[in-house]
LUMSEMAR-247303 format. One line per field, with one value per residue (C-alpha): residue in three letters; x, y, z. Coordinates in pm, 1 decimal, m for minus. Example, Ala and Ser with C-alpha at 12.3 -4.5 7.8 and 13.67 -1.06 7.14 Angstrom:
resn <- (ALA|SER)
xx <- (1230.0|1367.0)
yy <- (m450.0|m106.0)
zz <- (780.0|714.0)
REM end
This chain:
resn <- (MET|PRO|ARG|VAL|ARG|GLU|TYR|CYS|ALA|ALA|HIS|PRO|ASP|ILE|PHE|HIS|TYR|GLU|VAL|GLU|ASP|VAL|ASP|GLN|ILE|GLY|GLU|ALA|ILE|ARG|THR|MET|ALA|MET|VAL|SER|PRO|ARG|ILE|VAL|VAL|ILE|ASN|GLY|GLY|ASP|GLY|THR|VAL|GLN|ALA|ALA|LEU|THR|GLU|LEU|TYR|SER|GLY|GLY|HIS|PHE|GLY|GLY|SER|PRO|PRO|PRO|VAL|ALA|VAL|LEU|PRO|ASN|GLY|LYS|THR|ASN|LEU|ILE|ALA|LEU|ASP|LEU|GLY|ALA|GLU|GLY|ASP|PRO|ILE|LYS|ALA|LEU|GLN|ARG|VAL|VAL|GLU|LEU|VAL|ASP|SER|GLY|ARG|LEU|GLU|ASP|HIS|VAL|ILE|GLU|ARG|GLN|LEU|ILE|SER|LEU|ASP|SER|GLY|ASP|GLU|SER|ARG|PRO|VAL|LEU|GLY|MET|PHE|LEU|GLY|GLY|ALA|TYR|LEU|ALA|ASP|VAL|MET|LEU|TYR|CYS|ARG|ASN|ARG|ILE|TYR|PRO|LEU|GLY|LEU|PRO|ASN|GLY|ILE|SER|HIS|PHE|LEU|ALA|ALA|MET|LEU|ALA|LEU|PHE|ALA|ILE|ILE|PHE|GLY|VAL|GLY|GLY|GLY|ARG|LEU|PRO|PRO|LYS|PRO|GLU|PRO|MET|THR|VAL|SER|LEU|ILE|ARG|GLN|GLY|GLU|PHE|LYS|GLY|LYS|PHE|SER|LEU|LEU|ILE|VAL|THR|THR|LEU|GLU|LYS|LEU|LEU|LEU|SER|ILE|ARG|THR|SER|GLU|ALA|TYR|GLY|THR|ASN|GLY|ASN|MET|LYS|LEU|LEU|ALA|THR|ASP|SER|ASN|VAL|GLY|ALA|LEU|PHE|ARG|MET|LEU|GLY|ALA|THR|TRP|ARG|GLY|THR|LEU|GLY|GLN|LYS|GLN|LEU|GLU|GLY|VAL|HIS|PHE|GLN|GLN|GLY|ASP|GLU|ILE|ARG|ILE|GLU|GLY|GLU|ARG|SER|ASN|VAL|ILE|LEU|ASP|GLY|GLU|ILE|PHE|GLN|ALA|LYS|ASN|GLY|MET|PRO|ILE|ILE|LEU|THR|SER|THR|GLN|PRO|VAL|PRO|PHE|LEU|ARG|LEU|ALA|ALA)
xx <- (5250.4|4957.2|4728.0|4978.5|5014.6|4636.5|4595.5|4870.5|4731.5|4397.3|4566.3|4771.8|4907.9|5116.9|5455.9|5525.3|5875.7|5948.6|6289.9|6388.7|6720.3|6857.1|7121.1|6842.8|6725.0|6975.7|6839.3|6484.4|6544.1|6723.9|6429.1|6174.4|6356.5|6294.1|5916.2|5952.0|5717.4|5546.4|5615.7|5818.2|5642.2|5857.3|5684.4|5892.4|6053.7|6319.7|6604.2|6437.0|6372.9|6738.2|6868.4|6622.7|6704.3|7076.3|7019.6|6773.6|7007.0|7346.6|7278.7|7212.0|6921.9|6690.4|6946.0|6980.0|6607.1|6421.8|6044.7|5891.0|5902.2|5610.6|5659.1|5416.0|5430.7|5517.9|5833.9|5963.7|6029.0|5835.2|5962.1|6003.1|5653.9|5502.5|5683.9|5529.7|5179.0|5152.7|5042.4|4814.9|4716.7|4973.1|4700.3|4506.6|4826.7|4877.8|4517.2|4582.6|4885.7|4678.3|4401.6|4648.3|4799.3|4456.3|4324.0|4597.4|4681.7|5004.2|5221.1|5011.1|5127.9|5495.7|5724.8|6102.1|6335.2|6712.2|6875.4|7164.9|7473.1|7688.6|8055.7|8213.4|8566.5|8584.3|8587.7|8215.5|7984.5|7807.0|7483.2|7171.7|6901.4|6684.3|6724.0|7043.4|7052.2|7381.2|7551.4|7349.1|7037.4|7206.3|7310.4|6949.8|6820.9|7061.1|6965.1|6598.1|6673.0|6887.9|6728.7|6366.8|6240.5|6315.6|6057.7|5787.2|5618.6|5433.3|5660.0|5514.4|5557.9|5911.7|6012.0|5853.0|6023.8|6366.2|6317.4|6219.7|6519.7|6749.5|6604.3|6653.3|7017.1|7080.6|6918.6|7113.3|7435.2|7440.7|7468.0|7557.4|7427.9|7050.5|7053.1|7178.8|7556.0|7696.5|7748.7|8089.0|8261.2|8227.2|8306.4|8054.3|8168.3|7958.7|8170.9|8194.7|8015.6|8273.9|8259.1|8145.2|8262.4|8117.0|7894.5|7548.4|7228.0|7071.0|7216.6|6982.8|7062.0|6773.7|6618.1|6267.6|6021.1|5986.0|6300.4|6178.4|5857.2|5684.5|5950.0|5931.1|6171.5|6126.4|6297.8|6382.2|6726.0|6993.6|6872.5|7210.4|7180.6|6952.1|7036.4|6892.5|7117.5|6993.6|7236.7|7166.8|7440.8|7431.1|7287.5|6939.6|6914.6|6991.6|6757.3|6464.9|6534.3|6513.2|6193.9|6039.8|6111.8|5969.0|5652.7|5609.0|5688.1|5979.3|6272.1|6512.8|6382.8|6666.8|6982.0|6943.4|7228.4|7341.3|7112.3|7264.2|7033.5|7187.1|7156.9|7431.2|7531.5|7826.9|7860.0|8150.5|8114.0|8417.5|8489.7|8659.5|8353.1|8064.3|7778.2|7538.6|7237.4|7117.8|6764.6|6842.5|7199.6|7480.7|7804.2|8084.6|8289.9|8649.4|8935.7|9111.7|8818.8|8518.1|8174.4|8100.4|7741.9|7644.2|7305.3|7206.6|7014.3|6634.9|6467.5|6093.6|5865.8|5491.7|5308.6|4992.8|4828.6|4565.9)
yy <- (773.8|549.4|745.6|718.1|342.8|300.8|498.1|307.2|m27.7|66.1|147.0|m154.1|39.3|244.7|93.6|217.7|207.8|343.2|442.0|512.1|680.9|891.8|625.6|392.5|622.8|484.4|132.5|267.9|441.7|137.9|m83.0|163.3|165.7|m208.5|m152.0|127.5|380.6|653.8|899.5|905.3|1064.2|1180.6|1198.4|1421.3|1759.2|1938.9|1728.3|1405.8|1555.1|1664.9|1315.7|1151.5|1390.4|1327.6|952.0|981.6|1186.7|1060.0|694.2|587.5|364.1|485.3|481.8|859.3|930.2|925.0|981.4|1309.6|1377.7|1486.4|1606.3|1574.1|1845.9|1631.9|1770.1|2048.9|2264.4|2222.5|2498.7|2257.2|2111.3|2459.9|2567.1|2267.3|2349.9|2096.5|2233.1|2136.3|1772.9|1533.2|1274.1|1520.8|1592.6|1218.5|1184.8|1462.3|1274.2|957.1|1155.6|1301.7|962.0|795.9|1079.4|1040.1|1412.4|1362.1|1520.6|1839.5|1903.2|1821.1|2123.7|2154.4|2290.9|2315.3|2169.1|2315.3|2093.2|2154.6|2053.4|2099.1|2009.1|1664.5|1334.9|1265.9|1314.6|1650.1|1692.6|1806.5|2032.4|2336.9|2577.5|2689.9|2919.2|3064.2|3329.3|3444.4|3277.7|2936.6|3014.8|3107.1|2789.7|2582.8|2780.7|2706.7|2337.5|2296.9|2543.0|2609.1|2279.7|2089.9|2315.2|2123.2|2431.1|2416.8|2468.5|2807.7|2944.5|2802.6|2973.3|3305.0|3297.2|3224.7|3508.3|3758.7|3667.5|3699.3|4040.3|4151.3|4038.0|4228.2|4550.9|4557.5|4405.2|4116.1|3740.4|3414.2|3266.9|3238.8|3425.0|3318.5|3374.0|3687.8|3681.8|3576.4|3731.3|3546.4|3593.4|3520.2|3502.6|3472.7|3350.2|3617.2|3866.9|3941.6|3892.8|4068.9|4025.3|4102.3|3989.0|3897.7|3855.2|3669.2|3453.3|3252.6|3056.8|2873.3|2750.8|2771.1|3033.4|3155.3|3237.1|3218.6|3301.4|3366.6|3622.8|3662.5|3857.4|4059.6|3930.2|4287.2|4277.3|4009.3|3732.2|3592.0|3231.6|2975.7|3010.8|3309.7|3462.9|3705.3|3842.7|4116.7|4297.2|4245.0|4582.1|4697.2|4938.6|4677.0|4425.8|4667.6|4786.9|4424.0|4363.5|4684.9|4587.8|4243.4|4395.5|4617.5|4331.5|4523.1|4313.0|4272.5|4563.9|4795.3|4787.9|4861.6|4959.8|4654.5|4419.5|4192.8|4012.4|3836.6|3517.3|3290.1|2939.9|2906.5|3053.0|3016.7|3067.0|3097.5|3210.9|3129.1|2949.6|2989.2|2746.1|2678.6|2450.8|2285.2|2154.2|2056.5|1924.0|2130.8|2217.0|2450.9|2671.7|2739.5|2952.3|2752.5|2510.8|2701.3|2558.6|2561.4|2572.1|2497.6|2450.7|2121.4|2054.0|2088.3|1789.9|1704.5|1763.7|1728.7|2051.3|1973.7|2316.3|2356.9)
zz <- (4811.4|4919.0|4683.1|4398.9|4455.6|4458.1|4135.9|3956.3|4074.4|3916.1|3583.9|3470.0|3171.2|3417.5|3503.2|3855.7|4006.7|4355.4|4490.6|4849.0|4769.5|4486.3|4417.4|4300.0|4021.8|3770.7|3808.6|3794.7|3460.4|3319.4|3413.7|3272.7|2940.1|2908.3|2880.9|2616.4|2778.8|2576.0|2856.2|3178.0|3476.6|3768.9|4106.1|4331.9|4384.2|4182.8|4328.3|4215.8|3872.4|3841.6|3923.2|3684.4|3397.1|3443.4|3418.2|3128.2|2910.4|3025.4|3096.6|2737.3|2842.2|2564.3|2285.3|2291.9|2242.6|2575.8|2568.9|2689.6|3062.7|3282.3|3639.2|3931.0|4202.6|4501.8|4668.0|4889.1|4582.1|4257.1|4026.0|3734.2|3780.5|3798.6|3482.0|3305.0|3422.9|3706.2|4042.2|4328.1|4374.8|4219.8|4160.2|3944.1|3751.8|3695.6|3580.6|3330.0|3193.2|3148.9|2976.5|2726.9|2650.1|2607.8|2391.0|2132.1|2165.7|2356.4|2086.5|2094.1|2451.2|2408.0|2443.9|2430.6|2695.2|2712.6|3020.8|3219.0|3214.9|3523.9|3525.3|3869.0|3753.4|3913.7|3727.6|3752.8|3455.1|3420.7|3612.2|3425.3|3564.6|3496.2|3789.4|3964.7|4266.5|4382.0|4593.8|4896.2|4752.7|4783.0|5140.5|5223.7|5057.8|5267.3|5577.7|5506.7|5455.2|5767.8|6013.4|5905.3|5761.9|6088.2|6260.3|6075.4|5925.5|5590.9|5288.8|5197.4|5550.0|5569.5|5244.8|5349.6|5690.8|5535.9|5284.0|5554.8|5772.1|5469.4|5385.1|5746.8|5734.4|5408.8|5531.5|5858.5|5722.8|5968.6|5929.4|6095.2|6418.4|6392.5|6060.4|5715.2|5669.3|5509.2|5129.7|4994.3|4686.7|4357.5|3990.2|3715.1|3351.5|3036.9|2750.3|2476.8|2703.0|2973.1|3347.5|3661.9|4019.5|4358.6|4641.6|4521.6|4717.8|4429.1|4152.7|3932.2|3617.0|3454.7|3132.0|3281.4|3162.2|3519.9|3718.2|4079.1|4264.6|3928.1|3820.2|3443.9|3227.3|2913.4|2600.7|2495.6|2655.2|2673.1|2443.7|2339.6|2452.0|2609.7|2980.2|3165.3|3431.0|3694.5|3954.1|4207.5|4401.8|4777.1|4876.0|4958.9|4663.9|4399.2|4558.8|4565.9|4210.4|4098.1|4299.6|4165.8|3805.4|3875.8|4021.0|3712.6|3474.4|3321.8|3446.2|3155.1|2948.8|3048.9|3258.3|3628.2|3859.0|4054.0|3860.5|3596.0|3353.2|3056.8|2856.8|2731.4|2628.8|2870.0|3219.3|3464.9|3840.9|4068.2|4424.8|4754.9|4887.8|4651.2|4698.7|4414.7|4419.5|4098.2|4155.1|4513.4|4475.7|4630.3|4448.1|4549.3|4319.7|4422.2|4294.0|4025.5|3991.0|3853.1|3795.4|3422.8|3298.3|2938.8|2775.8|2613.2|2297.3|2339.3|2507.8|2519.1|2817.6|2863.1|2946.3|3142.8|3119.6|2850.0)
REM end
């Protein structure tokens, strides 16, 4: 943050607003709208981006037409920033944004993405994001957040350690204690495409080009909708079939036993105790109160890669 403050202070055309808590993001966006910015730059991880996108597109501060959004890679997880071509030093990413604005070529780098709208069944407004992890993946993400991050290890090592412990638990059919908990049953339904039930080691729903850890999918199979869904049954065979297809770059080209890859515009998730995490925020699906995901209209983002 000191480097970001210093850079912004040296560029008076940047309106810089800091928040200390996610509850302050609404006021931040409202204040930013008063200066009519050409672009909104979010400095933070996926959770910060999720909260800002929800306020940008649900708060009505820009009269329904918010400016493009750029994301700096400056959080625990930066999947959204990476998808938009921002990685490494956040100051260099911010410099790139300023260069594009000053060059007059900003529009040449604007791309469109659909957002995921999550309705958890309560009375609050839907939450908007771009990456949802569920099933055992969500449990492992929470395990990493609560048990591994406090060790003070670098992010990459923390994520690798959590993944290895989760893989160990799946292979030997154990869980709990010092390991991530065992998977719980859940039901996933794609409207007009049926449903499938079971225990899943991996559940991903996203509108990003990359699913997770640079996983890309072929468009040859399952292109009916804007949200990509990848679910892997909770057994070693299905997991390794998915990883093998990912390694070969063929994931999505054909059906694999225990691996579900589809696309849709509405997805329902339900279970006894089924955690999902949308860009860092935790939600829980329950029997009789499913989580409903729908895709939004395309919204503009700034892609920093050449």
